[in-house]
N, C-alpha and C positions, 0 to 999 in steps of 0.2 A: 615614467617616474611617479610614484604614486604620491598622496596628500603627505602621510608621514613621513618620507623620506626629503619631500621637498620644504616641508615645515622645519627641519632639523637644518638643512643646508642653508635655508634662508637665515636663522637665526645666527649661523658662524659668518655669514655675510656681513651682517649687520653688524656684528662684533669687530670683522674686518676694517670695516668703513669708519666705526668708531675710535680705533686705533691710528687710521690713517689720518683722521680729522683732529683728534687731540693729542695725538703724539704720547709715546712711551712715558715720558716724565709726569705727565699729570695722572697719569692712571696707575702709575707703579705702586704696586702694594695691595691695589683695590680688588684685585682677583686672587689673592693668594690668601686660600680659604684657612690656613692657620693663624693670619693676622688677628682673625675675631674670635679664634678657639680658645677658651679660657683652659683647656687641658694641654696646651703646645707645649707650656713650659715644664709639665709635669710628664712628658714623655710622651703625649698622643698626637700623631698628624694624619692628615688627612689631603687628599688630591685629586685632581680629576682631570682626564686627558679627553678630548673629543676629537676625532678624525673623520672628516666626510669629503669623499671624492665623487667626481663626476669624470666619467669616460665616453670616449666615442670610439665606435668600430664600425668598419664597413661588414655588413653579415647579410647575406641573400641579395645582394644588390642594393643595399640601401643603409643608410648611416644610423645606428642604433645607439641610444643612450643607457648609461648605467650609473647607479650611485650606491655604492657600497659605504657602509658607515661603521664606526665601532667608538663605543663609550667606554672609557678604562675608570675605574674607581680604585685608588690607591690607599690602602690605610695600613699604619705602622704605630707599634707601642715599643718604644724604649723602655726596657724593663729595668735599665740600671738606673733611671731617673725616677721611673714610677715607684718601684719598690725596692731599689737598691741591690738587683742581681745584677752583677758586674757582666758587661760585655754580651748581654742577652737582649734580643728582641723579638717580636711577633709582627710578622708582615703579612697582608692580604692583599691580591689584586683581583678585581672582578671584571669582566667584560661582557659588554652587551652589544652584539651584531646583527644587522639589518640591512636591507637592501641587496638588489640583484649584484651579482660576481660577473663581471665582463668575460670571465673564463668560462660561464655556462656557454657561451656560444663560440669562442675562440677555440677552446678545449685543448689548449698546450698541455704539455706535460709538467713545465715548472710554473705555471701560474703566470697572474699579471700584478696581482696587488697582495701585499702581505698582511691585508686586514680581511680579506674574503672570508666568509664561513658562513655556516646555517645560521638562519636568524635563531639567537637564544641568547640568554644569560646566563653566566657561568661563573664558578671561581676558577681563576686561570693559576694563581698560587695562594697557599695558605700553609705557611710554614714557621717553625720556630728555629731560630738561630742563636748558636753559643759560641763564643771565642773563648781561646784558652792561651796561656802563656803571652801575654800582652798582645792578643790577637794574631798571633804566629800561626795558629792552628784554629780553624772555623768548621764547625759542626752544624749541619741544618737537616732538619727532618719534616716533611709533610708534601703536601702538593706542591710540585716543582715543575718550572719551566727551563729545562737545561740549557734552552738557546740563551738563556740569560747569564749563563755562566761559561757554558762549553761552545766551540765554534764560534767565537766572537770575534767580529772583525769591527773595531770602532770606526775607521774611515768610511765604512759601506753603510752604515747605520742609516744613511739617507737615502739609499737606493730602496724604489719601491717593490720591485721584483723580489718573490718569494727567495729565490736562489741565492742572493745575497746576504740573507740573514744566515739562514743555515743551508746547507749545501743539499741538493735533491738526493745525491747519494746516501745521505742518512735520512732525511726527510720523508723519503718514499718507504722507508722499512717500517717493519712491524705490521700487526694486523689492522691498527688504528693510527698508525703513523706512530713515533717516537712520543715522549712527554714533552710536547712543544705546542704552542697555539695551534689550535684552540682548544686541543684535548690534552690535559696533563694527567700525570699519574702519581701513586704515593710514593715514595722512596726517601732515600738519605744520601747527603753529600758530605764529604770530608776533603778539606783544602789545607793544604801546607803552603805557607811561606818561608821560602829558603833565603838566605843570604844571596845578595846580587840580584835581588828582583826575579828570581825564579818562583813560580808557582806550580805546584803538582796538586791535582784533583781527582777526585773519584766520585763516582755516584752510582749507587743501586737502586734501580726502579722497577716498579711492577711491570711486567713485559707487555701489557695490554692497556693502552691509554684509553679512560673512557670506556664506553660501552659502543659497540658497532650497531647494537639494536637500538639505542636511545643516545642521539646526538644533542638533543634539545635541552640537557641540564648536565650539571657535572654529577658524573658516577664514578663510585668507588668500588670494584668487586675484586677482592684478592682470591684468586683459584690457583691451585697448584698447575693447573693446565696452561695458566698465563705466562708462566716461565717468569724470567728477570731479563732486563736490560741492564748490562753492565757497562759503563763507559769511563773514560778517563783522558787527561792530556796534562802535558807539562809546556809551560811556556816561559819564555822570557819577556819582559815589558820594561821599557826603559823610557824616561822623560813623560810629558803629557801631550795628549792629541791636541792639534791645532783647533779642534771644532769645540773643544771642551774648555778653551782659556778665555779669559777676557784680553783686553787691548793690549797687555805686555806680552812681549817676547818672551817665549819659552827659554828655561835655565838650559835644558839639554834637548837634542833632537830627539823625537820620539819614534822610537822602533818597536816592533812586537815580532816574536815569532814562535810559532806553536805548533806542536804534533798531538794527535789525539786519536782515539780508537773506541769502537762500541761493538758490542756482542750480545746476542740473544741466546740465553739457555735454552730456550725451547726449539726443537728441531722442525723442519719444514719437510712437507710432503707434497713436492710439485712435479715436476718432469721425473725428477729422482726422489728417493725417499730417504729421511733421517740428514737431511741438509741442515746446515746450520748456517747463520745469518750473521755477518760481520763485516766491518769496513773501517777504515782510516781514513784521515785527511791532515792537510798541512795547511798552515797560514802563515802569510807574513804582510805586514804593512810598515811603512816608514814615510816620515815628511821628507820630500825630496827636495824642496827649497822653502826656505822661510824669509819673507821681507825683512828688512832691516827694522828692529824697534818696536815690531809690533808681533801681533798673532796671526798674520795672513801668510798664505803660502799653498803651495802643492803637496798634497799626500797622494800616496799609491798604496794599493793592497791588491793580494792576491790570495787565491786558493786553488788547491789540488785535493781531489777526494776519491776513492775506491770503495766500492762495494761488492760483494760477492756475485759473481755474474750467473751464478745457478738458481741464485733467488730470486734477484732484482732485477727490475726492467733497465735500471741505469747502471752501467757497471764502473763509470769513472765521469766525473765533473770538473771543469776549469772555470774558475771565474778570475776576471782581472778588472782593475778599476782606477780612475783618478779623479781625484776631487779638489779642487782650487776654492780656497776661501778669501774674499776679498777682491775678486779679480777686476771688478768695476770700480773706479773711483768713486767714492764717497757711500758705496755699500760694502762696509768693512766686514760684516757678517753675514752676507748673502752667501751660497754656495752654488758651484756649478760642478756638475760630474757627470762623468762617462763610463760606461762599463759593458763587459760582454760577457755571457754565460752561455757555457757549451756543456749540454748534456747528451753523452755518448750512450746509444742504448746496446744492451748485451746482444750475444750474437743467439741466444735462446728466444728472446724476445722479438728479435726482428724477423727471424724465422717464423716463429708461432704466429705473431699477429702481422705479417707482411708489412712491415714499416721500414722508415729509412734508418740510416746509420746514425743520425744524431739529430737533436733539436737546438736550434742557435739563436739566442736573445741579445740584442742590442739595446741599452737605455740610456738616455740623455734626461737630465733634469737640470732645473733651476730654482732654488729655494729663496723666495723672498723673504727675509727674517723681517718681520714688521716690528716686535719685541721680544722680550724674553718669554712672553706667553703667547705670541700668536705668530704663525708662518704660513707662507702660501708659496706651494711648489708646484710647479709645470714639469709635466713628465711625457715622455716621447718615447714607446718602444716598438722594435721590430721584430718578427718573428718568422724564421725558418723552420716550419713543422717538420715532423718526421712522417706524420701520416700520409701514407701514399694517396689516400683518397682524398684530401685536400690540397688545395693550392700551395705549390712550394715555395714560392716568391716570398719576399720578406714582408709580410703583412703588417701595417702600420696601425698602431693604436695610440690616441693622445688623452691625457687625462690631467686634471687638478686636483690636488690636495689642500685641504684648509685644516691646519692644525690647530688646536687651543688647548693649552695646558693652564689650569688653575689651580 
């Protein structure tokens, strides 16, 4: 761990001790950047999120430590407040990543942490958004992170393994991945809200996210040879998920069902020529049990996705998980979760690269919610790797994530 990484982690640790000593009530509002922002009432808002992690992994017969970090800047302009442009806004998200990724040594297909990336500062999102017909239709154009709207599982958001954000069946696709963290592309999204809480949305994106030759900054290069990434989904969502609620009990049981697809217009020439790359996914989640008169209880989620087995390394993926909010008495907002992620390798990938059938990940976490601004999450994962040249047992790795949102 170098001096820069240690300094960032030390700052976050001091913030944690401060919250523990003085409590949430005495600091409430102090770290809200918009409290002292004279432009806030006129539609301008800013925010900052810091993620710092420490992982330990046995590698080459010794325990090694890793410290990936990410700083996110969040900026938005409500154009209706500012200039009277109804239901319109501009949003910007920047990311700064640094520190060593533990997967550089483990080399798993699915990865370990969802903040791991090449050390760089980039725009993750930079878009204009406009609503029509009382916001029942929404149009967005710009740099878009597809996983902020597509393949979303609210219950799974606290799991650190990347496969519980967007499934590996989709995240593996494209020459530089689809338009998701840490490389996004230019495109447009159109969303329709139907009666009965049914959402339908489509997006058309540049087929190449960023630049494979330059990963250290935001790159937009629109070329005909890139092709397009076309995706869409339809989902039904009812009620509010327990994690997002205050102390009151939800009025309705939360449930979410969705199905989506993705397709690249550019053909691929691999083992065979003229192949197209496509996939589909199905997600579901529901509150299984809600305690009386509060927002604590058990939630469940699942995901199944398939991808073209002639183009992609992984041809299907299965993810399942459980999360309980407020399991321990007196810790009403703490979260505890358990999930599995199974990535199945395609026949061609197995035979060409001499690897096993699948990679299997298990993840357990406990998130200690100190305040609205600070959380401390302990995470433990095991892996059954598919690489026949590596040990096949369930390799353990443990980590700690500190998250500060101001």
